[in-house]
N, CA and C of each residue as an Amber inpcrd file, in Angstrom:
protein
   669
 121.5390000 -17.8560000 171.5030000 121.7110000 -18.0290000 170.1180000
 120.1510000 -17.4450000 169.3940000 119.2730000 -17.8660000 170.0260000
 117.7010000 -17.5680000 169.3460000 117.9950000 -16.0810000 169.3190000
 118.2280000 -15.3330000 170.3860000 118.2530000 -14.1070000 170.3930000
 119.1460000 -13.0930000 169.4010000 120.1670000 -14.0720000 169.0950000
 121.0560000 -13.8640000 167.7450000 120.5120000 -13.3670000 166.6890000
 119.7530000 -14.8820000 166.4870000 119.1390000 -15.0360000 164.7940000
 117.8630000 -13.9780000 164.7940000 117.2870000 -13.6280000 166.0790000
 116.0830000 -12.5920000 165.7190000 116.8470000 -11.5500000 165.5600000
 117.9990000 -10.8920000 165.9310000 118.6060000  -9.3460000 165.8180000
 118.9800000  -9.5370000 164.4750000 119.7920000 -10.5290000 163.9810000
 120.5000000 -11.0030000 162.6450000 119.1310000 -10.2680000 161.4890000
 117.9990000 -11.0210000 161.8920000 116.8970000 -11.0560000 160.7840000
 116.3910000  -9.3860000 160.9310000 116.4630000  -9.0180000 162.1550000
 115.9580000  -7.8060000 162.3090000 116.8280000  -6.8440000 161.6940000
 117.6910000  -6.8010000 161.9330000 119.0970000  -6.0240000 160.7030000
 118.8550000  -5.8700000 159.5260000 118.8490000  -7.2610000 159.0290000
 118.4220000  -7.8420000 157.5190000 117.3920000  -6.7130000 156.8830000
 116.6300000  -7.0090000 157.8150000 114.9470000  -6.2960000 157.4700000
 114.8270000  -5.0380000 157.6340000 115.8590000  -4.3610000 158.0840000
 115.8500000  -2.8460000 158.4490000 116.8380000  -2.5920000 156.9930000
 117.7590000  -3.0570000 156.5630000 118.4570000  -2.5500000 155.5630000
 117.5640000  -3.1980000 154.1290000 116.9260000  -3.8940000 154.3300000
 116.0960000  -4.1130000 153.1980000 115.1700000  -2.5010000 152.7450000
 114.3780000  -2.4410000 153.6080000 113.4710000  -1.4080000 154.2050000
 114.1430000  -0.1340000 153.7260000 116.0010000   0.0210000 154.1480000
 116.0160000   1.1940000 153.9010000 116.5570000   1.3270000 152.4900000
 117.0450000   0.1060000 152.1770000 116.9430000   0.0170000 150.7560000
 116.1950000   0.4690000 149.4150000 115.0180000   0.0210000 149.8710000
 113.4790000   0.1480000 148.9840000 113.6770000   1.6500000 149.2280000
 113.5340000   2.0990000 150.5000000 112.6620000   3.2280000 150.5820000
 114.2310000   4.6170000 149.4360000 115.0030000   4.1120000 149.7930000
 116.0180000   4.8170000 149.7380000 115.6920000   4.7850000 147.4750000
 115.5570000   3.7890000 146.9750000 115.5890000   3.3580000 145.7100000
 113.9900000   3.9780000 144.8030000 113.2370000   3.3810000 145.9210000
 111.5900000   3.6150000 145.1620000 111.0900000   4.1430000 146.1250000
 111.3610000   4.8580000 147.2920000 110.3150000   5.7260000 148.4730000
 110.2190000   6.9650000 148.1770000 110.8330000   7.4410000 147.3560000
 110.7460000   9.5770000 147.1680000 109.8030000   8.8740000 145.7410000
 110.0980000   8.6810000 144.9440000 109.1810000   8.6140000 143.8330000
 107.6960000   7.9660000 144.1530000 107.4420000   7.4740000 145.1460000
 106.2760000   6.9270000 145.7860000 105.5750000   7.8080000 146.2370000
 106.1180000   8.4550000 147.2690000 105.6640000   9.5440000 147.8510000
 105.2780000  11.0200000 147.2640000 106.0810000  10.7830000 146.2300000
 105.7550000  12.1570000 145.1950000 104.7560000  11.6920000 144.6740000
 104.4280000  10.5060000 144.1420000 103.0450000  10.3050000 143.3100000
 101.7230000  10.1540000 144.2610000 101.9970000  10.1160000 145.2670000
 100.9940000  10.2220000 146.1920000 100.3810000  11.4640000 146.3960000
 101.3490000  12.2160000 146.5370000 101.0670000  13.9670000 146.7220000
 100.6560000  14.3570000 145.6880000 101.2560000  13.8760000 144.1140000
 100.3460000  14.6360000 143.0800000  99.4370000  14.1530000 142.9720000
  98.9910000  12.6590000 143.2000000  97.4960000  12.7480000 143.0590000
  96.6390000  13.4170000 143.8250000  97.1060000  13.7130000 145.2230000
  96.0580000  14.1190000 146.1280000  95.8400000  15.5120000 145.5480000
  96.7250000  16.0910000 145.0170000  96.8520000  17.5060000 144.4970000
  95.8820000  17.9820000 143.4240000  96.2050000  16.5710000 142.5000000
  95.2060000  16.8250000 141.2300000  93.8980000  16.7050000 141.6530000
  93.5850000  15.7860000 142.4300000  92.2280000  15.6700000 142.8780000
  91.5570000  16.7490000 143.7380000  92.5580000  17.6580000 144.4470000
  91.8760000  18.6730000 145.3970000  91.3880000  19.7400000 144.0830000
  92.3020000  20.0890000 142.8910000  92.4470000  21.0390000 142.0880000
  91.2520000  20.7620000 140.8750000  90.7450000  19.3300000 141.1730000
  90.0390000  18.9630000 139.6990000  88.5130000  20.0300000 139.8780000
  88.3940000  20.5860000 138.3440000  87.4420000  21.2080000 138.1060000
  86.2720000  20.2980000 138.2280000  86.1380000  19.1140000 137.8710000
  85.0580000  18.5030000 138.3540000  84.6800000  18.3670000 139.7110000
  85.4520000  18.0970000 140.6790000  85.3480000  18.3020000 141.9080000
  84.5100000  19.3960000 142.2490000  85.3530000  20.5270000 141.8700000
  84.7920000  21.8240000 142.4080000  83.1570000  21.6080000 141.6590000
  82.8870000  21.3190000 140.5290000  81.3510000  21.2380000 139.6420000
  80.6490000  20.4950000 140.9100000  80.8920000  19.5090000 141.4670000
  80.4240000  18.5660000 142.2360000  80.1950000  18.7990000 143.1590000
  80.8350000  19.9560000 144.2970000  80.9060000  20.4100000 145.2970000
  79.9190000  21.7400000 145.1740000  80.3570000  22.6250000 144.0020000
  79.4490000  24.0170000 144.1620000  78.5140000  23.5510000 143.4920000
  77.0990000  23.7100000 143.9630000  75.6350000  23.5400000 143.0040000
  75.4440000  25.1620000 143.3640000  75.9230000  25.9860000 144.1540000
  74.8980000  27.3180000 144.5420000  75.0470000  28.2610000 143.4500000
  73.9820000  28.8360000 143.1760000  73.8690000  29.8310000 142.3820000
  74.5850000  31.1960000 143.2120000  75.1390000  31.8100000 142.3330000
  75.4780000  33.4980000 142.9630000  74.4470000  34.5790000 143.1890000
  74.8660000  35.6160000 143.9550000  73.7690000  36.8160000 143.8170000
  73.8610000  37.4760000 142.1270000  72.5780000  37.9540000 142.2990000
  72.6010000  39.0450000 141.0750000  73.5440000  40.0650000 141.1170000
  73.9490000  40.6360000 140.3450000  74.6150000  41.9720000 139.8120000
  74.0170000  43.1040000 140.5090000  74.5100000  43.7820000 140.8670000
  74.2280000  45.1610000 141.1100000  75.0100000  46.3680000 140.4250000
  73.6640000  46.7170000 139.5310000  73.8650000  48.0220000 137.9750000
  73.6160000  49.2240000 138.8220000  74.6990000  50.3310000 138.8950000
  74.3220000  51.5620000 139.2420000  73.2530000  52.1950000 138.7910000
  72.4700000  53.2830000 138.9250000  71.5350000  53.8930000 138.7280000
  71.6480000  54.2100000 136.9030000  70.3900000  53.8140000 136.8140000
  70.2040000  53.3190000 134.5200000  69.5100000  54.6910000 134.8460000
  69.3450000  55.7090000 133.8590000  68.5890000  56.6430000 133.7390000
  67.6260000  56.1510000 132.4150000  66.3240000  56.6260000 132.5330000
  65.4230000  56.3200000 131.4550000  66.0070000  56.6100000 130.0910000
  66.4820000  57.6540000 130.0710000  67.0650000  58.0230000 128.4500000
  68.2030000  58.8270000 128.8610000  69.1170000  58.9490000 127.5250000
  70.5260000  59.4760000 127.6100000  70.8190000  60.0030000 125.9990000
  71.6910000  60.8610000 126.2280000  71.8820000  61.4930000 124.8440000
  73.2750000  61.5200000 124.1560000  74.1090000  60.1790000 125.2960000
  75.5770000  60.1500000 124.7540000  75.5910000  58.7030000 124.7640000
  76.5930000  58.6860000 123.4090000  76.7050000  57.1680000 123.3770000
  78.5560000  57.0990000 122.5530000  79.2310000  55.9080000 123.2910000
  78.6020000  54.9850000 124.0540000  78.1560000  55.1240000 125.6180000
  77.3150000  54.2010000 125.8750000  76.7510000  54.4070000 127.4970000
  78.0050000  53.4430000 128.4880000  78.1470000  53.8900000 129.5150000
  78.7410000  53.1900000 130.5910000  78.0070000  52.3080000 131.5880000
  78.2690000  51.2960000 131.4660000  77.2120000  50.4900000 133.0050000
  78.1220000  49.9430000 133.6940000  77.8590000  50.1150000 135.3330000
  78.7740000  50.5020000 136.1420000  78.3350000  49.5150000 137.3630000
  79.1900000  48.7620000 137.9620000  78.0880000  48.2740000 139.1410000
  79.1330000  47.1470000 139.8480000  78.6500000  46.0460000 140.7930000
  80.0350000  45.4330000 141.2620000  78.9360000  44.0060000 141.7260000
  79.1930000  42.6880000 141.9940000  78.8950000  41.3840000 141.9420000
  80.0750000  40.9430000 143.0180000  79.3760000  39.7670000 143.9470000
  80.6530000  39.1390000 144.9760000  81.8990000  38.8340000 144.1320000
  83.2300000  39.0710000 144.9440000  84.4390000  38.8280000 144.3790000
  84.3630000  37.4940000 143.9790000  85.4980000  37.3930000 142.8460000
  85.7550000  36.0550000 142.6520000  84.7490000  35.7750000 141.1550000
  83.6450000  36.5420000 140.9980000  82.7290000  35.9930000 139.8970000
  82.8700000  37.0310000 138.7030000  82.2900000  36.5610000 137.7870000
  81.9440000  37.5400000 136.0610000  80.6860000  38.0000000 136.1950000
  80.3460000  38.7230000 135.4790000  79.2010000  39.4570000 135.0910000
  79.2740000  39.0600000 133.7130000  77.8090000  38.7360000 133.1940000
  77.3530000  38.4650000 131.9840000  76.3850000  39.7790000 131.4570000
  76.3990000  40.6870000 130.4450000  75.5890000  41.6700000 130.0410000
  74.8760000  40.8610000 128.9860000  73.9210000  40.8880000 128.2280000
  73.0500000  40.8600000 127.5800000  72.3860000  42.4650000 127.1630000
  73.2070000  42.6610000 126.1170000  72.8210000  44.1000000 125.6180000
  71.8760000  44.0250000 124.0400000  71.1060000  44.3070000 123.7970000
  69.9260000  44.2710000 122.7520000  70.6670000  43.3490000 121.8380000
  70.1460000  42.0820000 122.7630000  70.0080000  40.3040000 122.5420000
  71.5670000  39.7770000 122.3270000  72.4510000  40.5530000 122.3950000
  73.8710000  40.4340000 122.3940000  74.5870000  40.4600000 123.8010000
  75.4070000  38.9190000 124.0030000  75.9260000  38.7610000 125.5840000
  77.1780000  39.0240000 125.2880000  77.8580000  39.8310000 126.4940000
  79.1510000  39.9600000 126.6030000  79.7460000  39.8370000 128.1930000
  80.7600000  39.1740000 128.3510000  80.7070000  38.6570000 129.4470000
  82.2640000  39.5440000 130.3470000  82.4720000  39.8490000 131.3980000
  83.0900000  41.1020000 131.5890000  83.8340000  40.8770000 132.9760000
  84.9440000  40.8700000 133.2760000  85.5310000  40.6740000 134.5200000
  85.8070000  41.7360000 135.2970000  85.6120000  41.0820000 136.4000000
  85.7360000  42.1690000 137.7260000  87.1370000  42.4000000 138.5460000
  87.2730000  43.4770000 138.8930000  88.4690000  43.8730000 139.8410000
  88.9000000  42.8960000 140.7280000  89.5360000  43.0720000 141.5990000
  89.4550000  42.0890000 143.1770000  88.3730000  42.4980000 144.0270000
  87.5240000  43.6900000 144.0840000  86.6570000  43.7630000 145.1410000
  85.3900000  43.5720000 144.2600000  85.0070000  43.2070000 142.8210000
  83.9560000  42.6060000 142.2680000  83.3990000  43.7680000 141.4270000
  83.9310000  45.0530000 141.2220000  83.7900000  45.9980000 140.9750000
  83.8840000  45.9280000 139.1280000  83.1000000  46.6450000 138.5370000
  83.3760000  46.1770000 136.8180000  82.5930000  47.7090000 136.1740000
  82.8110000  47.4990000 135.0360000  82.3690000  48.9270000 134.0690000
  82.5070000  48.6010000 132.5710000  81.6630000  48.9140000 131.8600000
  81.6530000  48.3040000 130.4690000  80.4220000  49.4500000 129.6910000
  81.1990000  49.6580000 128.3300000  80.6960000  50.5560000 127.3890000
  79.9560000  49.7230000 126.5340000  78.9070000  50.2420000 126.0030000
  78.2680000  49.8240000 124.5160000  77.7230000  51.2560000 124.1870000
  77.7320000  50.4220000 122.7260000  77.3370000  51.3800000 121.6910000
  75.6630000  51.4240000 121.4120000  75.1890000  52.5940000 121.8600000
  73.6630000  52.6900000 121.5240000  73.2390000  52.8790000 119.7490000
  71.8700000  52.2760000 120.2380000  71.2110000  52.6430000 119.0050000
  70.2940000  53.7170000 118.9370000  69.6570000  54.5320000 118.0140000
  68.4560000  55.3630000 118.3080000  67.4670000  54.8290000 119.1200000
  66.5930000  55.5150000 119.7200000  65.3930000  54.6940000 120.4230000
  65.8440000  53.8750000 121.4520000  64.9920000  52.8060000 121.6100000
  65.2320000  51.9740000 122.7670000  65.9380000  50.9430000 123.0870000
  67.0510000  50.8070000 123.8980000  68.3250000  49.9740000 123.8170000
  67.6880000  48.9850000 125.2930000  67.7120000  47.8330000 125.1530000
  67.4100000  46.8700000 126.1300000  68.4110000  45.7620000 126.5330000
  68.6630000  45.7320000 128.0450000  69.7370000  45.1830000 128.3860000
  69.2240000  44.3820000 129.9730000  69.6200000  43.3670000 130.3680000
  69.9080000  42.7060000 132.0940000  71.2000000  42.1760000 131.7740000
  71.5680000  41.6070000 132.8860000  72.8520000  41.3150000 133.2920000
  72.3690000  39.9030000 134.4260000  73.5590000  39.3690000 134.1160000
  73.6850000  38.0230000 135.4560000  75.1080000  37.8720000 136.1790000
  75.1450000  36.8910000 137.0110000  76.5960000  36.9700000 137.5900000
  77.0270000  35.3300000 137.2940000  77.7560000  34.7890000 137.1770000
  78.4500000  33.7660000 136.8810000  79.5290000  33.2080000 137.7220000
  79.7790000  32.1260000 138.4430000  80.8140000  31.8260000 139.6530000
  81.7760000  31.0760000 138.5730000  83.1030000  30.4940000 139.1030000
  83.8410000  30.0070000 138.8750000  83.5880000  28.3950000 138.3330000
  82.5960000  27.6870000 139.1540000  81.7910000  26.7170000 138.9410000
  81.0560000  26.6760000 137.4210000  80.6660000  27.6200000 136.9620000
  79.5820000  27.6440000 136.3240000  77.9530000  27.8510000 136.1790000
  78.0950000  28.0010000 137.7150000  76.5610000  28.4230000 138.1790000
  76.1310000  29.9020000 137.7200000  74.9650000  30.0940000 137.5460000
  74.2670000  31.5680000 136.9570000  73.3630000  31.8900000 137.7660000
  73.4180000  33.2130000 138.2610000  72.4370000  33.9340000 139.0240000
  71.0530000  34.1290000 138.3050000  70.2390000  34.8170000 139.4810000
  69.0260000  35.4050000 138.2560000  69.3430000  36.4080000 137.1950000
  68.6770000  36.7560000 136.3540000  68.8690000  37.8540000 135.6810000
  68.0920000  38.9950000 136.9670000  68.9890000  40.3410000 136.1210000
  68.4550000  41.3930000 136.7570000  66.9330000  41.4810000 136.2160000
  66.5590000  42.8690000 136.4710000  65.4030000  43.4170000 135.5690000
  65.6580000  43.6190000 134.0990000  64.8420000  43.3900000 133.4790000
  65.3680000  44.2820000 131.8410000  64.8170000  45.5610000 131.8820000
  66.1970000  46.4990000 131.4330000  66.1470000  47.5570000 131.2580000
  65.8900000  48.3080000 129.8590000  65.0360000  49.2740000 129.6890000
  64.8430000  49.9360000 128.4850000  65.6040000  51.4120000 128.6810000
  66.4540000  51.6860000 127.6240000  67.3030000  52.8240000 127.9010000
  66.8840000  53.3620000 126.1530000  66.5920000  54.2460000 126.5440000
  66.2900000  55.5120000 125.2600000  67.4940000  56.3020000 125.1430000
  67.9530000  56.2560000 124.1660000  68.9500000  56.9660000 123.2140000
  68.2940000  58.1030000 122.5460000  68.6060000  59.3490000 122.7510000
  67.5670000  60.4830000 121.6340000  68.7270000  61.6340000 122.0650000
  69.2470000  61.9930000 121.0160000  70.7090000  63.2450000 120.7100000
  69.7480000  64.6610000 120.0320000  68.4080000  64.4800000 119.9850000
  68.0480000  65.4690000 119.1480000  67.3730000  66.3640000 120.0250000
  67.9520000  67.9600000 119.7330000  67.0340000  68.8130000 120.7480000
  65.4530000  68.9500000 120.5100000  64.8040000  69.3060000 121.4690000
  63.2640000  69.2260000 121.6200000  63.1570000  70.2670000 120.7890000
  61.8170000  70.5540000 119.5100000  61.5700000  71.8110000 118.9630000
  60.5760000  72.4770000 119.9590000  60.0690000  73.5550000 119.8060000
  59.3670000  74.6170000 120.6050000  58.5710000  75.5680000 119.5150000
  57.1620000  75.2750000 119.5420000  56.4880000  76.0820000 119.0790000
  55.9790000  77.1930000 119.7430000  55.6390000  78.3510000 119.2510000
  54.7400000  79.3560000 120.0000000  53.7880000  79.7580000 119.0720000
  52.2960000  79.3030000 119.8110000  50.6500000  79.4090000 118.9480000
  50.4370000  80.4980000 118.8240000  50.7980000  81.5340000 120.7580000
  50.1700000  82.6740000 120.6950000  50.9390000  83.1370000 122.1490000
  51.2220000  84.3900000 122.2860000  50.9180000  85.4410000 121.3180000
  52.2230000  85.5970000 120.3290000  52.0920000  86.4730000 119.1920000
  53.5050000  86.1280000 118.1330000  54.1350000  87.2570000 118.7160000
  55.3650000  86.6720000 118.1970000  56.3880000  87.4230000 118.9200000
  56.0240000  89.3120000 118.2290000  56.5980000  89.7140000 118.9920000
  56.7420000  91.7350000 118.7950000  55.0650000  91.8450000 119.0650000
  54.3390000  91.2040000 119.7390000  52.9160000  91.6830000 119.8940000
  52.9390000  92.7250000 121.0420000  51.8870000  93.4990000 120.9040000
  51.5980000  94.7900000 121.9290000  50.5360000  94.6640000 122.2920000
  50.5660000  95.0330000 123.7730000  49.0700000  94.8240000 124.9960000
  48.8190000  95.9190000 125.5140000  47.8330000  96.6130000 126.1880000
  47.4540000  98.1600000 126.4710000  46.2970000  97.8790000 127.5940000
  46.8000000  98.5230000 128.3920000  45.7680000  98.6050000 129.5620000
  45.7350000  97.3510000 130.7190000  45.6210000  97.5620000 131.6260000
  45.3560000  96.8530000 132.8760000  44.4280000  95.6620000 132.5140000
  43.7960000  95.3010000 131.5370000  43.2240000  94.1240000 130.8660000
  43.9050000  93.0780000 130.5790000  44.9120000  93.8420000 129.9610000
  46.1160000  93.1640000 129.0280000  47.3790000  92.8560000 129.5810000
  47.0290000  92.9840000 130.3420000  48.2510000  92.8450000 131.6130000
  48.9260000  91.1740000 131.4550000  48.0990000  90.4700000 131.5730000
  48.0320000  89.0690000 131.9670000  47.8360000  88.5000000 130.6210000
  48.9860000  87.9870000 130.0970000  48.6290000  87.1270000 128.9240000
  48.9100000  85.6030000 128.6990000  48.1570000  84.7840000 128.4000000
  48.2860000  83.3340000 128.0450000  49.2330000  82.6880000 127.2320000
  50.5110000  82.2910000 127.5180000  51.5570000  82.0890000 126.4340000
  51.3090000  80.3470000 126.1300000  50.9870000  80.2240000 124.5720000
  50.8980000  78.9700000 124.5280000  51.6310000  78.1940000 123.4690000
  51.9360000  76.8870000 123.4590000  52.6110000  76.3140000 122.3090000
  52.8370000  74.8500000 122.3840000  53.7640000  74.1340000 121.9160000
  53.6650000  73.0550000 121.6800000  55.7100000  72.7030000 121.8350000
  55.9490000  71.2020000 122.7090000  57.0020000  71.1760000 122.6200000
  57.0480000  69.5270000 122.5250000  57.9330000  69.3030000 122.8040000
  58.5390000  67.4920000 122.7760000  57.7390000  66.9460000 123.9310000
  56.9340000  65.7260000 123.9140000  56.1800000  65.1250000 124.7540000
  57.6450000  64.5550000 125.9560000  56.6880000  64.8340000 127.0970000
  57.6740000  64.3630000 128.1700000  59.1960000  65.2610000 128.6930000
  58.9030000  66.6170000 127.8720000  59.9090000  67.2620000 128.0140000
  59.4570000  68.8830000 129.4320000  60.3930000  69.2140000 129.6130000
  59.7660000  70.3760000 130.9820000  60.3320000  71.7330000 129.8490000
  59.4370000  72.6670000 130.4320000  59.4760000  73.8850000 129.6610000
  59.4210000  74.7230000 130.7500000  60.0510000  75.8070000 130.4520000
  60.1780000  77.2220000 131.7800000  59.9100000  78.3710000 130.5860000
  59.4620000  79.4470000 130.9350000  59.2770000  80.8680000 130.5130000
  59.8900000  81.8490000 131.5880000  61.3310000  82.4030000 131.1140000
  61.9070000  83.1270000 132.0290000  62.0420000  82.2860000 133.6160000
  62.4360000  81.1900000 133.8830000  62.3630000  80.3910000 134.6650000
  60.9130000  80.0170000 135.6660000  59.7120000  80.4010000 134.8220000
  58.8840000  79.8030000 135.1630000  58.2060000  78.7770000 134.7920000
  57.7300000  77.5610000 135.3340000  57.1420000  76.2330000 135.0790000
  56.4650000  76.3300000 134.4820000  55.9290000  75.6010000 133.2970000
  54.5550000  75.4710000 132.1580000  54.7080000  73.9840000 132.4490000
  53.2610000  73.9820000 132.7190000  52.3310000  72.4780000 132.4150000
  52.7570000  72.4100000 130.9770000  53.1870000  70.7470000 130.9590000
  52.7900000  70.2350000 129.6110000  51.8620000  69.2140000 129.6200000
  50.7810000  69.2870000 128.8120000  50.2690000  68.2200000 128.8360000
  50.5900000  66.8480000 127.9860000  49.3480000  65.8970000 127.4870000
  50.0830000  64.2610000 126.7800000  50.5330000  64.6090000 125.4800000
  50.1380000  65.7310000 125.0030000  50.2240000  65.7340000 123.3080000
  51.9300000  66.5480000 123.1990000  51.9850000  67.4550000 124.3400000
  52.9780000  68.4670000 124.3310000  52.8250000  69.8820000 124.2490000
  51.5950000  69.9350000 124.6610000  50.9310000  71.3370000 124.4870000
  51.6610000  71.7650000 125.6930000  51.5000000  73.0450000 125.9810000
  51.9760000  74.2190000 127.0010000  50.9800000  75.2310000 127.0170000
  50.8880000  75.7320000 128.3860000  50.0510000  77.0820000 128.2450000
  50.5800000  77.4910000 129.5980000  51.1640000  79.0110000 130.0340000
  51.4030000  79.7890000 131.0300000  50.6790000  81.2320000 131.1030000
  50.1470000  81.3240000 132.1140000  49.2900000  83.0930000 132.0970000
  50.8850000  83.8540000 132.7890000  50.9190000  84.6050000 132.1160000
  52.6170000  85.5320000 132.2860000  52.0410000  86.8600000 132.1950000
  52.4790000  87.7340000 133.7630000  52.1400000  89.0020000 133.9950000
  53.4380000  89.9920000 133.4030000  52.7680000  90.6100000 132.2320000
  53.7900000  91.5580000 131.6160000  54.1500000  92.8870000 132.6320000
  55.5750000  93.0330000 132.2760000  55.5200000  94.5650000 132.9730000
  56.0360000  95.9460000 131.9050000  55.8160000  96.9660000 132.2910000
  55.7110000  97.8610000 131.4630000  56.9710000  97.9110000 130.2300000
  56.6360000  98.3060000 129.5980000  57.8930000  98.5540000 128.4250000
  58.0890000  97.3540000 127.5020000  59.1660000  96.9720000 127.2660000
  59.4890000  95.7350000 126.5250000  59.8400000  94.5530000 127.8260000
  59.2930000  93.6280000 127.2500000  59.4070000  92.0360000 128.0480000
  60.0800000  91.2800000 127.2490000  61.1190000  90.9490000 127.6660000
  61.8080000  89.6800000 126.3630000  61.7200000  88.5070000 127.7190000
  61.4000000  87.6070000 126.9120000  61.1710000  86.1320000 127.5660000
  61.9490000  85.2240000 127.0870000  62.7700000  84.0400000 127.5430000
  63.2330000  83.3730000 127.2600000  62.5040000  81.8150000 127.5050000
  62.1100000  81.2220000 126.3810000  61.3470000  79.8270000 126.8830000
  62.3940000  78.7960000 126.3520000  62.5200000  78.0360000 127.3200000
  63.6690000  76.9660000 127.3720000  62.9590000  75.6080000 127.6590000
  63.0230000  74.4320000 126.8600000  62.7280000  73.1520000 126.8310000
  63.6980000  71.9540000 126.9110000  63.5070000  71.2920000 127.9870000
  64.5870000  69.9170000 128.0310000  63.8820000  68.8920000 128.1220000
  64.4220000  67.7720000 127.2280000  63.5360000  66.7330000 126.8280000
  64.4030000  65.7390000 128.6000000  63.9530000  64.2820000 128.5250000
  64.3870000  63.7120000 129.5200000  65.6190000  63.2040000 128.9800000
  66.1800000  63.1760000 127.8940000  67.1100000  62.6300000 127.6510000
  68.6040000  63.6710000 127.8850000  68.1780000  64.8900000 128.1530000
  69.3430000  66.3250000 128.5130000  69.2670000  67.1360000 127.0750000
  68.6910000  66.4690000 126.3160000  68.4530000  67.7550000 125.1600000
  67.7600000  68.9100000 125.4160000  68.3710000  70.2270000 124.8270000
  67.8550000  71.4570000 125.2830000  67.4090000  72.2460000 124.0120000
  66.8060000  73.2680000 124.1560000  66.2430000  74.2380000 123.3710000
  65.8000000  75.5420000 123.8830000  66.4640000  76.3490000 123.3170000
  65.9900000  77.8380000 123.5640000  65.8220000  78.7990000 122.5350000
  64.1220000  79.4230000 122.8260000  64.1260000  80.4370000 121.9490000
  63.7450000  81.7210000 122.8080000  63.1940000  82.8110000 122.2230000
  63.0570000  84.0490000 123.0320000  61.8860000  85.0140000 122.2860000
  61.1680000  85.1540000 122.8690000  59.6520000  85.6630000 122.5620000
  60.0110000  87.1230000 123.1770000  59.5940000  88.3630000 122.6460000
  59.5390000  89.4470000 123.0260000  57.8760000  90.1390000 122.8260000
  57.5500000  91.2290000 124.2600000  56.1690000  91.5130000 123.8980000
  56.3380000  93.0150000 124.6910000  55.3750000  93.5640000 124.2030000
  55.6670000  94.9800000 124.6230000  54.0080000  95.5270000 125.3090000
  54.2320000  96.1950000 126.5380000  52.7650000  96.2710000 127.3120000
  52.9020000  97.8580000 127.7860000
């Protein structure tokens, strides 16, 4: 009789548990799963766990000067992060591709354009700034003035075979006379000892500044 009572009680308890799970158990399990998922995805949890700043971005080679606008800045960061570029004191956040590569174009102002960049990860941590770049925008061709000799000048005899060609051009330019490189000093002055050939000598003088602008003039001398 004692065993029978225990069996009846066990069966009744089992039936009660089954009925409870059938009516309330599924919703209870769903709530527990939702709670765990929301805790896992919570941005606050990410913020608490991730305090490590990302690495600074890598920027492709930046020239000292350019003659084209807009100018494109390219580079890469760690995948999953974004890059922020501060260009002429205005910040722009740029998304990257799945590999962390990015590119962005900026309109330039005449003269100096300054910018730097940093990386930002999903938790909001920022990297160190890159160095501050100065990009000169210059789209004007360099001027060339020949001071000596004058165009069309004539020279005679072996003592006048070598002539000094002198003049001025834009500072920080490179200058050639018939592909021979002339030295330019700090104020833009240049000179070159040139050996003349018999008859008519047609000289092409070319100046190229650091932004890539160039200008050519001709000089005709007779020997």
